[in-house]
Backbone as JSON, one array per atom type, in Angstrom:
{
  "sequence": "XXXXXXXXXXXXXXXXXXXXXXXXXXXXXXXXXXXXXXXXXXXXXXXXXXXXXXXXXXXXXXXXXXXXXXXXXXXXXXXXXXXXXXXXXXXXXXXXXXXXXXXXXXXXXXXXXXXXXXXXXXXXXXXXXXXXXXXXXXXXXXXXXXXXXXXXXXXXXXXXXXXXXXXXXXXXXXXXXXXXXXXXXXXXXXXXXXXXXXXXXXXXXXXXXXXXXXXXXXXXXXXXXXXXXXXXXXXXXXXXXX",
  "N": [[89.96, 105.9, 102.49], [91.04, 103.69, 105.68], [89.66, 103.53, 108.78], [89.88, 103.26, 111.69], [88.55, 102.16, 114.9], [88.73, 103.06, 118.23], [87.5, 102.18, 121.57], [88.76, 103.64, 123.3], [92.03, 104.84, 124.37], [95.03, 105.84, 124.72], [96.58, 107.6, 123.82], [95.34, 109.5, 120.4], [97.87, 109.91, 118.63], [99.61, 108.13, 119.75], [99.16, 105.74, 119.64], [98.9, 105.1, 116.93], [101.7, 105.74, 116.13], [103.01, 103.59, 117.06], [102.06, 101.49, 116.31], [102.77, 102.07, 112.95], [105.59, 101.39, 113.62], [105.28, 98.25, 114.67], [104.48, 97.61, 111.71], [105.34, 98.27, 109.03], [104.92, 98.64, 106.2], [102.37, 100.43, 106.87], [99.25, 101.59, 105.37], [98.18, 104.97, 104.33], [95.69, 105.73, 106.99], [92.79, 106.59, 109.16], [92.67, 106.9, 112.72], [90.68, 106.54, 115.12], [89.44, 107.79, 118.18], [86.45, 107.14, 121.15], [87.46, 108.38, 123.43], [90.41, 109.53, 125.28], [92.9, 109.1, 127.08], [94.66, 110.76, 128.18], [95.01, 112.96, 126.0], [97.17, 114.34, 123.91], [98.33, 117.8, 122.72], [99.98, 120.62, 121.86], [104.05, 120.72, 122.94], [104.41, 120.16, 126.44], [100.99, 119.75, 126.71], [98.23, 119.29, 127.2], [95.18, 117.47, 125.76], [92.2, 118.28, 126.24], [88.81, 116.39, 126.49], [85.53, 115.51, 126.54], [84.16, 111.8, 127.24], [83.05, 110.64, 124.23], [81.75, 112.69, 123.0], [83.06, 114.17, 121.55], [85.48, 114.75, 118.24], [88.33, 113.12, 118.12], [91.25, 112.17, 116.99], [93.65, 110.37, 114.57], [95.74, 110.82, 111.76], [97.65, 108.64, 109.9], [100.0, 109.59, 107.23], [101.28, 109.12, 104.27], [104.1, 111.02, 103.35], [104.4, 112.33, 99.55], [106.22, 114.68, 99.0], [108.85, 116.49, 99.0], [111.03, 116.94, 101.97], [111.84, 119.48, 103.21], [109.83, 120.74, 102.56], [107.65, 120.78, 104.59], [106.16, 121.99, 105.76], [103.85, 122.53, 104.53], [101.87, 120.78, 105.06], [101.21, 121.06, 107.5], [99.41, 123.2, 106.57], [97.86, 122.65, 104.43], [95.95, 120.46, 106.23], [95.45, 121.97, 108.36], [93.72, 124.2, 106.53], [91.56, 122.05, 105.08], [90.24, 121.73, 107.76], [89.31, 124.04, 108.16], [87.53, 124.85, 106.08], [85.44, 122.59, 106.21], [84.44, 122.68, 108.66], [83.74, 125.93, 107.91], [81.35, 125.23, 106.42], [80.42, 123.63, 107.41], [78.55, 124.93, 109.57], [77.96, 127.29, 108.79], [79.38, 129.59, 108.85], [81.82, 132.23, 108.37], [83.85, 133.15, 110.08], [86.12, 132.01, 111.05], [89.6, 130.98, 111.17], [93.0, 130.83, 110.63], [95.0, 129.82, 113.48], [98.2, 130.65, 113.81], [100.62, 128.43, 114.87], [99.02, 125.73, 114.24], [96.64, 125.91, 115.15], [92.7, 126.23, 115.46], [90.65, 128.49, 115.22], [87.49, 130.49, 116.08], [86.45, 133.25, 115.75], [87.72, 134.76, 118.64], [88.02, 132.08, 120.03], [89.32, 128.57, 120.62], [88.5, 125.94, 119.05], [90.01, 123.57, 117.53], [92.35, 121.7, 117.62], [95.03, 120.88, 116.46], [98.25, 118.19, 115.85], [101.32, 117.54, 114.68], [103.51, 114.97, 113.88], [105.98, 114.3, 112.22], [108.26, 112.17, 110.93], [111.03, 111.6, 109.22], [113.64, 110.39, 106.74], [116.37, 111.19, 105.86], [115.72, 113.4, 103.19], [113.0, 112.91, 103.03], [110.24, 112.01, 104.01], [109.57, 110.09, 106.45], [106.97, 109.06, 107.7], [104.16, 110.56, 108.25], [102.07, 111.25, 111.67], [99.11, 112.44, 111.95], [97.03, 114.19, 114.57], [94.56, 115.11, 115.61], [92.45, 117.18, 117.14], [89.0, 117.99, 117.83], [86.44, 119.86, 118.89], [83.18, 119.3, 119.66], [80.36, 118.27, 120.48], [80.71, 118.91, 123.3], [79.75, 120.73, 125.76], [81.18, 121.53, 128.15], [83.76, 122.85, 129.44], [86.48, 122.04, 131.56], [89.78, 122.0, 131.98], [92.17, 124.57, 132.62], [92.03, 125.54, 129.95], [92.31, 127.94, 128.2], [90.4, 129.11, 126.39], [88.1, 127.72, 124.98], [85.6, 126.78, 122.92], [83.07, 125.03, 121.0], [81.8, 123.11, 117.96], [78.85, 122.65, 118.6], [78.21, 124.32, 121.21], [78.22, 126.67, 119.88], [75.86, 126.99, 116.96], [74.05, 125.58, 119.18], [73.56, 122.41, 118.26], [73.34, 119.43, 117.84], [75.42, 116.75, 117.06], [75.89, 114.38, 115.04], [79.05, 112.66, 115.21], [80.1, 110.53, 113.34], [79.31, 111.03, 111.02], [79.87, 113.86, 110.54], [82.66, 112.86, 111.22], [83.28, 111.6, 108.13], [82.97, 113.42, 106.27], [84.63, 115.13, 107.24], [86.91, 114.33, 106.8], [86.81, 114.24, 104.32], [87.57, 116.73, 103.54], [90.21, 117.65, 104.09], [91.36, 115.4, 102.95], [90.88, 116.3, 100.11], [92.4, 119.11, 100.11], [95.09, 117.92, 100.99], [95.68, 116.84, 98.16], [96.19, 119.12, 97.18], [99.35, 120.22, 97.69], [101.24, 119.47, 96.36], [99.48, 119.47, 93.89], [98.63, 121.95, 93.46], [100.44, 123.73, 94.72], [100.8, 126.57, 94.83], [98.24, 127.54, 95.42], [97.14, 126.82, 97.97], [99.41, 127.94, 99.86], [98.72, 130.61, 98.91], [95.85, 130.56, 100.06], [96.02, 129.69, 103.05], [97.81, 131.18, 103.72], [95.82, 133.84, 103.65], [93.89, 132.82, 105.67], [94.82, 133.54, 107.44], [94.86, 133.46, 111.33], [94.26, 136.95, 113.12], [95.97, 138.3, 110.62], [97.29, 140.87, 109.37], [96.65, 142.64, 110.93], [96.39, 144.85, 113.96], [98.17, 144.3, 117.07], [99.11, 143.24, 120.4], [102.02, 142.05, 120.88], [103.7, 139.01, 122.75], [107.26, 138.68, 121.99], [109.74, 137.05, 121.93], [110.29, 137.14, 124.76], [109.31, 140.09, 125.61], [107.08, 142.7, 125.21], [105.26, 143.68, 122.41], [103.63, 146.04, 120.52], [102.59, 144.74, 117.52], [101.98, 143.05, 113.58], [101.12, 140.55, 112.06], [102.41, 139.0, 109.17], [102.2, 137.04, 107.42], [103.89, 133.79, 106.08], [106.91, 131.79, 106.09], [109.17, 130.0, 104.17], [110.46, 128.2, 105.71], [108.05, 128.04, 107.34], [108.06, 129.86, 109.63], [107.23, 132.3, 111.66], [106.34, 135.3, 110.37], [106.36, 138.92, 111.97], [105.34, 141.73, 111.71], [107.0, 144.28, 113.44], [105.64, 147.71, 115.1], [107.52, 149.36, 114.97], [108.57, 149.05, 112.44], [110.55, 146.83, 111.63], [110.72, 143.91, 110.29], [109.58, 140.73, 112.58], [111.41, 137.42, 112.51], [109.51, 134.05, 113.61], [110.06, 131.55, 115.69], [108.48, 128.79, 116.38], [107.16, 129.21, 119.75], [108.53, 131.36, 120.91], [106.64, 133.51, 120.28], [104.15, 134.61, 121.86], [100.52, 134.96, 121.68], [98.45, 137.88, 122.31], [95.62, 138.71, 124.52]],
  "CA": [[90.69, 105.82, 103.44], [90.4, 102.8, 106.24], [89.11, 103.51, 109.3], [90.3, 102.5, 113.08], [88.26, 102.85, 115.69], [89.16, 102.37, 119.3], [87.03, 103.08, 122.64], [89.46, 104.36, 124.65], [93.28, 104.86, 124.14], [96.02, 106.8, 125.53], [96.58, 109.26, 122.98], [95.29, 108.41, 119.06], [99.47, 109.41, 117.79], [100.83, 107.05, 119.91], [99.02, 104.46, 119.25], [99.93, 105.46, 115.33], [102.78, 105.63, 116.21], [103.15, 102.52, 117.83], [101.17, 100.52, 114.66], [103.44, 102.4, 112.39], [106.19, 100.95, 114.27], [105.13, 96.79, 114.1], [103.72, 97.23, 110.59], [106.11, 99.71, 108.44], [103.71, 98.87, 105.65], [100.87, 100.45, 106.77], [98.72, 102.91, 104.33], [97.22, 106.08, 104.83], [94.04, 105.22, 107.11], [91.92, 107.14, 111.0], [93.01, 106.51, 113.98], [89.78, 107.26, 115.81], [89.05, 107.0, 119.31], [85.68, 108.17, 121.34], [87.95, 108.38, 124.68], [91.42, 109.8, 125.19], [92.96, 109.9, 128.79], [96.48, 111.36, 128.17], [95.44, 113.92, 124.46], [98.46, 115.0, 123.72], [98.61, 118.92, 122.84], [101.83, 121.09, 121.59], [104.71, 120.33, 123.96], [103.45, 119.1, 127.3], [100.14, 120.39, 126.86], [96.97, 117.88, 127.4], [93.95, 118.19, 124.78], [90.86, 118.14, 127.33], [87.92, 115.75, 125.66], [85.34, 114.72, 127.33], [84.18, 110.69, 126.41], [81.81, 110.46, 123.22], [81.51, 114.41, 122.64], [84.44, 115.38, 120.78], [86.29, 113.71, 117.54], [89.84, 112.6, 118.99], [92.07, 111.04, 115.56], [95.36, 110.51, 114.04], [95.53, 110.26, 110.27], [98.84, 108.33, 108.86], [100.1, 109.77, 106.45], [102.82, 108.93, 103.77], [103.47, 112.5, 101.98], [105.63, 112.04, 98.83], [106.49, 115.64, 98.29], [109.8, 116.98, 99.96], [111.48, 116.72, 103.62], [111.64, 120.75, 102.98], [108.1, 121.24, 102.19], [106.54, 119.87, 105.55], [104.81, 122.99, 106.66], [102.91, 122.31, 103.8], [100.87, 120.04, 105.81], [100.57, 121.87, 108.77], [98.87, 124.43, 105.63], [96.65, 121.82, 104.08], [95.28, 120.28, 107.59], [94.32, 123.53, 108.95], [92.32, 124.63, 105.49], [90.58, 121.17, 105.42], [89.56, 121.62, 109.26], [88.58, 125.16, 108.18], [86.25, 124.5, 105.29], [84.55, 122.05, 106.4], [84.02, 124.03, 109.94], [83.26, 126.87, 107.59], [80.19, 124.64, 105.66], [78.85, 122.69, 108.79], [78.17, 126.04, 110.68], [77.33, 128.37, 107.56], [80.02, 130.42, 109.28], [82.26, 132.21, 107.61], [84.73, 133.87, 111.46], [86.87, 131.07, 111.05], [90.94, 131.41, 111.06], [93.88, 129.61, 111.5], [96.09, 130.32, 114.25], [99.53, 129.65, 113.38], [101.2, 126.95, 113.72], [98.42, 124.66, 115.01], [94.46, 125.82, 115.91], [91.56, 126.62, 114.71], [89.5, 129.47, 115.62], [86.26, 130.79, 115.5], [86.4, 134.55, 116.41], [88.83, 134.38, 119.57], [87.89, 131.0, 120.8], [89.8, 127.58, 120.37], [87.76, 125.15, 118.63], [90.57, 123.28, 117.11], [93.62, 121.84, 117.78], [96.22, 120.36, 115.58], [100.03, 118.03, 116.41], [101.95, 116.89, 113.1], [104.36, 114.53, 113.7], [106.59, 113.65, 110.97], [109.65, 110.65, 110.63], [111.73, 112.07, 107.95], [114.76, 109.79, 106.31], [116.87, 112.33, 105.2], [115.27, 114.71, 102.64], [111.97, 112.65, 102.61], [109.25, 111.82, 104.85], [109.08, 108.02, 106.34], [105.69, 108.77, 107.78], [103.22, 111.73, 109.31], [101.15, 111.65, 112.03], [98.12, 114.13, 111.94], [96.7, 114.47, 115.29], [93.38, 116.14, 115.2], [90.74, 117.39, 118.71], [87.66, 118.91, 117.22], [85.36, 120.48, 119.97], [81.81, 118.91, 118.83], [79.26, 118.2, 121.22], [81.27, 119.12, 124.68], [79.43, 122.31, 126.31], [81.15, 121.83, 129.49], [85.46, 122.45, 129.69], [86.9, 121.93, 133.08], [90.39, 122.46, 132.28], [92.41, 125.82, 132.48], [92.66, 126.02, 129.06], [91.46, 129.86, 128.4], [89.02, 129.91, 125.09], [87.92, 126.63, 124.57], [84.69, 126.24, 122.28], [82.45, 124.24, 119.97], [80.4, 123.03, 116.96], [77.53, 123.06, 119.12], [77.86, 126.21, 121.72], [78.05, 127.99, 118.45], [75.25, 126.53, 116.84], [73.02, 124.65, 119.05], [72.85, 121.53, 117.49], [74.11, 117.83, 118.7], [75.64, 116.66, 116.08], [76.41, 113.39, 114.6], [80.01, 112.2, 115.22], [80.34, 109.96, 112.22], [78.68, 111.85, 109.06], [81.31, 114.79, 110.59], [84.07, 112.23, 110.63], [83.31, 110.94, 107.28], [82.93, 115.06, 105.83], [85.77, 116.41, 107.52], [88.28, 113.79, 106.4], [87.27, 113.97, 102.55], [88.17, 118.46, 103.33], [90.75, 116.95, 104.45], [91.74, 114.43, 101.58], [90.92, 117.34, 99.23], [93.39, 119.86, 100.66], [96.22, 117.64, 100.94], [95.92, 116.4, 97.39], [96.37, 120.06, 96.45], [99.97, 120.44, 97.8], [101.73, 118.92, 95.01], [98.92, 119.53, 92.25], [98.6, 123.29, 93.59], [101.38, 124.55, 95.94], [100.92, 128.0, 95.1], [96.65, 127.71, 95.78], [97.36, 126.39, 99.33], [99.92, 129.15, 100.18], [97.23, 131.92, 99.66], [94.67, 130.18, 101.31], [96.76, 130.02, 104.27], [98.23, 132.8, 104.28], [94.49, 134.36, 104.03], [92.95, 132.16, 106.53], [95.48, 132.83, 108.97], [94.21, 134.4, 112.16], [94.81, 137.84, 113.22], [96.77, 138.73, 109.47], [97.82, 142.79, 108.94], [95.89, 143.55, 112.1], [97.74, 145.47, 115.09], [97.6, 143.49, 118.56], [99.99, 143.61, 121.58], [101.78, 140.15, 121.21], [104.71, 138.79, 123.48], [108.01, 138.06, 121.16], [110.69, 136.95, 122.55], [109.92, 137.77, 125.38], [108.99, 141.46, 125.28], [105.84, 143.07, 124.57], [105.94, 144.58, 121.58], [102.82, 146.3, 119.25], [102.88, 144.16, 115.9], [101.33, 143.19, 112.96], [101.31, 139.28, 110.98], [102.35, 139.61, 107.24], [102.37, 135.59, 106.8], [104.96, 133.19, 107.44], [108.23, 132.01, 105.07], [108.45, 128.9, 102.94], [110.26, 126.7, 106.23], [106.47, 127.5, 108.27], [108.21, 130.4, 110.61], [105.64, 133.37, 111.47], [106.56, 136.71, 110.1], [105.72, 139.53, 112.06], [105.9, 143.2, 111.82], [106.87, 145.47, 114.43], [105.12, 149.18, 115.0], [108.61, 150.06, 114.49], [108.68, 149.19, 111.36], [111.4, 145.63, 111.04], [109.92, 142.43, 110.14], [110.81, 140.07, 113.21], [110.93, 136.45, 112.1], [109.32, 133.36, 115.36], [109.93, 130.12, 115.65], [107.47, 127.96, 117.67], [107.31, 129.18, 121.82], [109.29, 132.68, 120.62], [105.92, 134.58, 120.24], [102.5, 134.57, 122.42], [98.82, 136.21, 121.59], [98.18, 138.17, 124.21], [94.32, 139.04, 124.34]],
  "C": [[90.32, 104.63, 104.53], [90.09, 104.24, 107.54], [89.12, 102.23, 110.8], [90.2, 102.43, 114.19], [88.25, 101.94, 116.85], [88.1, 103.09, 120.27], [87.51, 103.97, 123.35], [91.18, 103.72, 124.36], [94.49, 106.28, 124.57], [96.12, 108.04, 124.78], [96.88, 108.53, 121.4], [96.64, 108.78, 118.84], [100.01, 108.32, 118.86], [100.65, 105.94, 120.28], [99.67, 103.86, 117.4], [100.44, 105.09, 115.04], [103.45, 104.0, 116.55], [102.52, 101.52, 116.95], [102.11, 100.76, 113.94], [105.0, 100.86, 112.52], [106.52, 99.19, 113.86], [104.82, 96.85, 112.58], [104.15, 98.38, 109.53], [105.5, 99.71, 106.62], [101.97, 99.35, 105.65], [100.94, 102.05, 106.24], [98.22, 103.59, 105.6], [96.24, 105.18, 105.84], [94.58, 106.09, 108.54], [91.98, 106.09, 112.02], [91.83, 106.74, 114.73], [89.27, 106.65, 117.38], [87.73, 107.56, 120.24], [86.24, 108.44, 122.86], [89.93, 108.47, 124.45], [91.84, 109.99, 126.77], [94.53, 110.13, 128.68], [96.47, 111.81, 126.44], [96.55, 114.37, 125.23], [98.06, 116.63, 122.56], [100.14, 119.38, 122.41], [102.49, 121.07, 122.75], [103.66, 119.49, 125.09], [101.79, 119.32, 127.42], [98.99, 119.54, 126.67], [95.85, 118.47, 126.13], [92.58, 117.38, 125.57], [90.01, 117.13, 126.47], [86.71, 115.04, 126.3], [84.52, 113.69, 126.35], [82.54, 111.2, 125.05], [81.59, 111.59, 123.14], [82.28, 115.03, 121.18], [85.13, 113.91, 119.23], [87.61, 114.59, 117.88], [90.5, 111.71, 117.66], [92.98, 110.91, 115.4], [95.07, 110.12, 112.45], [97.14, 109.66, 110.14], [98.77, 108.47, 107.33], [101.14, 109.42, 105.39], [103.42, 110.26, 103.02], [104.71, 112.28, 101.04], [105.92, 113.62, 98.1], [107.94, 115.64, 99.65], [109.96, 117.33, 101.54], [111.31, 118.63, 103.35], [110.72, 121.43, 103.24], [107.22, 120.59, 103.61], [105.68, 120.76, 105.89], [103.8, 122.77, 105.84], [101.39, 121.36, 104.21], [100.1, 120.21, 105.99], [99.21, 123.14, 107.67], [97.74, 123.89, 105.43], [95.8, 120.96, 105.28], [94.5, 121.44, 107.62], [93.31, 124.08, 107.53], [91.47, 123.46, 105.19], [89.61, 121.2, 106.4], [88.72, 123.08, 109.01], [87.48, 125.11, 107.48], [85.23, 123.93, 104.98], [84.05, 122.63, 107.81], [83.2, 125.42, 109.15], [81.44, 126.49, 106.59], [79.38, 124.21, 106.43], [78.03, 123.65, 109.48], [78.05, 127.12, 110.07], [77.66, 129.5, 107.71], [81.22, 130.75, 108.76], [84.08, 133.42, 108.83], [85.36, 132.4, 111.75], [88.82, 131.04, 110.74], [91.48, 130.46, 111.7], [94.83, 130.41, 112.49], [97.38, 129.59, 114.84], [100.21, 129.49, 114.79], [99.38, 125.91, 113.74], [96.86, 124.59, 115.52], [94.79, 126.48, 115.02], [90.79, 127.52, 115.41], [88.13, 130.02, 115.78], [86.24, 132.28, 116.41], [87.77, 134.09, 117.58], [88.85, 133.57, 120.59], [88.5, 129.5, 119.63], [89.13, 126.7, 120.04], [88.1, 124.1, 118.3], [91.89, 122.59, 117.21], [94.47, 120.56, 116.98], [97.31, 119.37, 115.98], [100.27, 117.41, 115.24], [102.6, 115.96, 114.15], [104.83, 114.09, 112.84], [107.95, 113.12, 111.61], [110.17, 111.4, 109.53], [113.38, 110.53, 107.97], [115.68, 110.62, 105.73], [116.57, 113.36, 104.63], [114.04, 114.21, 102.19], [111.64, 112.13, 103.43], [108.99, 110.06, 105.0], [107.5, 108.69, 106.05], [105.53, 110.12, 108.4], [102.01, 111.2, 110.28], [100.22, 112.28, 112.58], [97.31, 114.06, 113.52], [95.14, 115.58, 115.6], [92.25, 115.75, 116.63], [90.37, 118.45, 117.82], [86.02, 118.78, 118.34], [84.47, 120.06, 118.94], [81.07, 119.66, 119.48], [79.42, 118.6, 122.25], [80.47, 120.9, 124.49], [80.38, 123.02, 127.42], [83.16, 121.75, 129.15], [86.12, 122.72, 130.92], [88.13, 122.34, 133.16], [91.22, 124.04, 132.63], [92.95, 126.29, 131.33], [91.39, 127.48, 128.81], [90.16, 130.76, 127.7], [88.75, 128.46, 124.9], [85.98, 127.12, 123.93], [84.47, 125.5, 121.71], [81.46, 124.01, 119.26], [79.06, 124.09, 118.16], [77.06, 124.05, 119.88], [77.65, 127.67, 120.61], [76.85, 128.12, 117.66], [73.93, 125.95, 117.65], [72.55, 122.83, 119.16], [73.91, 120.6, 118.06], [74.31, 117.57, 117.41], [76.14, 115.26, 115.53], [77.84, 113.14, 114.45], [80.64, 111.2, 113.87], [80.36, 110.74, 111.03], [79.95, 112.6, 109.75], [83.12, 114.22, 110.27], [84.42, 111.94, 108.79], [83.51, 112.75, 106.34], [84.64, 115.14, 105.86], [87.01, 115.62, 107.06], [87.95, 113.79, 104.63], [87.6, 115.62, 102.53], [89.24, 118.07, 103.37], [91.62, 116.64, 103.07], [92.07, 115.65, 100.38], [92.44, 117.96, 99.63], [94.59, 119.37, 100.36], [96.53, 117.23, 99.79], [96.52, 117.73, 96.69], [97.92, 120.53, 97.51], [101.23, 120.12, 96.98], [101.22, 119.34, 93.44], [99.22, 121.66, 92.13], [99.25, 123.77, 94.66], [100.89, 125.49, 96.29], [99.17, 128.55, 95.84], [96.79, 127.98, 97.63], [98.19, 127.03, 99.81], [99.13, 130.07, 100.1], [96.29, 131.4, 100.24], [95.44, 129.89, 102.22], [97.18, 131.07, 104.43], [96.49, 133.99, 104.93], [93.79, 133.8, 105.13], [93.87, 132.41, 107.85], [94.96, 134.09, 110.23], [95.15, 135.5, 112.52], [95.51, 138.78, 111.86], [96.45, 140.08, 108.91], [96.76, 143.52, 110.0], [97.01, 143.72, 113.21], [97.02, 144.55, 116.33], [99.02, 143.75, 118.91], [100.31, 142.32, 121.31], [103.45, 140.03, 121.95], [105.66, 138.12, 122.45], [109.1, 137.96, 121.98], [111.4, 137.54, 123.79], [110.28, 139.38, 126.24], [107.56, 141.67, 124.66], [105.95, 144.18, 123.39], [104.13, 144.59, 121.04], [103.48, 145.51, 117.9], [101.48, 143.78, 114.9], [101.52, 141.35, 112.03], [101.09, 139.3, 109.65], [102.48, 138.13, 106.87], [103.4, 134.93, 107.4], [105.77, 132.62, 105.63], [108.14, 130.61, 104.89], [109.53, 127.72, 104.12], [108.98, 126.71, 107.49], [106.78, 128.9, 109.58], [107.55, 132.19, 110.66], [106.53, 134.84, 111.3], [105.88, 138.13, 110.63], [106.42, 140.73, 112.54], [105.43, 144.64, 112.66], [105.95, 147.28, 114.06], [106.58, 150.2, 114.8], [109.02, 150.45, 113.63], [109.82, 147.5, 110.64], [110.68, 144.71, 111.53], [110.85, 141.56, 111.4], [110.2, 138.15, 112.67], [110.69, 135.19, 113.38], [109.26, 132.14, 114.74], [109.08, 129.69, 116.93], [107.94, 128.61, 119.54], [108.15, 130.82, 121.35], [107.94, 133.49, 121.02], [104.41, 134.07, 120.37], [101.38, 135.5, 122.17], [98.76, 136.51, 122.73], [96.01, 139.11, 123.85], [93.68, 140.09, 124.84]]
}
C-alpha cells in the first residue's frame, strides 16, 4: 500500500477526500500525519493527539462488495486493529466498543471514523480515519478515559514499525470480508465490548439495565433489556454508562 506522509494537516480524512476529488483514479493508500490541527472524531468530536507521539492516518479504499454490506468494513478494520494490539502488547483485554472504538479494559486506546461515498448500490470509495494512542502519556481534553500503548506497557514505540504492522493486520481482515464473511461476523461479535454482560445504559433517553447481544445485518446494536425485549439501537440512541 502506498503511504503519503504529511508533517501536519487539518485532518487526514479531509486531506484524503480532497485528494480523491483531484484524482478519481486514486488507488488504495494511507495518508499519515505527524500532527493534525483538527483531527476528526465521531460527529462533532475532536481527536486529541500530541505531535509526533501517536499514529494518526487515513486509509483510502475502494471496496468491491455491495454497499449494503458496508458495516463489514467497520468490522474488518476494528478486528485488524484489535489483533495488532493484542500481538504488540501481549494482552487479551482488548474489545471493540460499538461501533468505532477500541478499548483496553474500560479505557479508549483507538478511534475509527469511516466516511463512505456510495453510488447506487456500490462503493465509490471509503476513507477510514484511525487515531491510535501510542506514546502519549498526558491527555488534556475532557475525554473521560483515554489510554495509550506506552501507558499500558511502559515501552516507547517506533511509529514507523507499528504503522507497517498495523496496515498488514488491517489488510488481512479487510481481505476476509469477501472470502470469509462469516468468520469476520463471528470474530466481531465475540470481540464486542460488554458482550452478554449486564450494565446500565441510557437507551433512547431512558436509563435501562441491559446487555449487548450483538449487531444486526445493518450494523445496529442489539440490546436485551432486563425486562426481556430486544431493543435495536442506531448511533447516538445508546450511551454506555460506566
